[in-house]
C-alpha positions as CSV (number, residue, x, y, z in Angstrom):
1,M,107.9,115.9,90.1
2,A,105.8,117.7,87.8
3,D,103.5,114.8,87.3
4,S,102.9,114.4,91.2
5,R,100.6,115.9,93.8
6,F,102.6,115.1,96.8
7,V,106.6,114.8,97.2
8,L,108.5,113.1,100.0
9,C,110.8,115.2,101.0
10,P,113.5,113.8,103.9
11,N,116.0,115.9,105.5
12,G,119.3,116.3,103.6
13,D,122.6,117.5,105.7
14,F,120.2,119.7,107.3
15,V,116.5,119.7,108.5
16,W,115.9,121.8,105.1
17,T,116.1,120.2,101.7
18,Y,115.6,122.2,98.2
19,R,113.6,119.4,97.5
20,F,110.9,120.9,99.5
21,F,111.1,124.4,97.7
22,E,111.5,122.1,93.9
23,A,108.3,120.3,95.1
24,A,106.1,123.7,95.7
25,M,107.4,125.2,92.4
26,C,106.4,122.2,90.6
27,G,102.5,122.3,92.2
28,A,102.9,119.3,94.6
29,I,102.7,119.0,98.3
30,P,105.7,118.4,100.2
31,V,105.7,116.0,103.0
32,V,108.7,116.5,105.2
33,E,110.3,114.2,107.7
34,N,110.8,117.2,110.1
35,T,109.7,120.9,109.5
36,C,112.1,124.1,110.1
37,P,111.2,127.9,110.0
38,H,112.0,127.9,106.3
39,Y,108.6,126.0,105.8
40,D,106.6,128.7,107.5
41,G,103.4,129.4,105.7
42,F,103.3,126.6,103.1
43,V,100.8,124.0,103.1
44,Q,103.1,120.5,104.0
45,Y,102.4,117.0,105.4
46,A,104.6,115.4,107.9
47,M,106.1,111.5,106.9
48,K,104.3,110.2,110.4
49,D,100.9,111.9,109.1
50,D,98.5,109.3,107.8
51,P,98.4,109.2,103.7
52,R,95.3,108.9,103.5
53,N,94.4,112.3,105.0
54,Y,96.3,114.0,102.4
55,R,94.2,116.6,100.4
56,W,95.6,118.0,97.4
57,S,94.0,121.5,95.9
58,L,95.0,123.9,92.8
59,E,94.4,126.8,95.5
60,T,96.9,125.0,97.9
61,A,99.4,124.3,94.9
62,I,99.1,128.2,93.7
63,H,99.7,129.3,97.3
64,N,103.0,127.1,97.7
65,F,104.0,128.1,94.3
66,N,103.5,132.1,94.9
67,L,104.7,131.6,98.6
68,C,108.2,129.9,97.1
69,R,108.7,132.6,94.5
70,E,108.5,135.4,96.7
71,K,111.0,133.5,99.4
72,L,113.2,132.5,96.8
73,T,113.4,135.7,94.9
74,I,115.5,138.3,94.9
75,P,114.0,141.9,94.1
76,P,115.6,143.7,91.0
77,H,116.4,146.3,93.1
78,L,118.6,144.5,95.3
79,L,120.1,142.1,92.6
80,T,121.1,145.3,91.0
81,E,122.9,146.6,94.1
82,E,124.9,143.4,94.7
83,L,126.1,143.5,90.7
84,R,127.2,147.2,90.9
85,K,129.3,146.1,94.1
86,S,131.0,143.5,91.5
87,F,132.4,146.2,89.3
């Protein structure tokens, strides 16, 4: 994935798939079978789109990476609260 500019992200058991976020974290633009609310804000393409129209840029890759990091990272104060609950 790290050497790819675009990564196919077919649906899994649900419409969303971890591959979408893995692709974004690797700097690739996800190409999805179906979109869903979890993908809002990301630059992505649909499998039904003409691949000749796909465009990759460093700016887009960084945008997707930062949005992925923001959506998938637990803020330290929330993590601390959750860890304290278990002790």
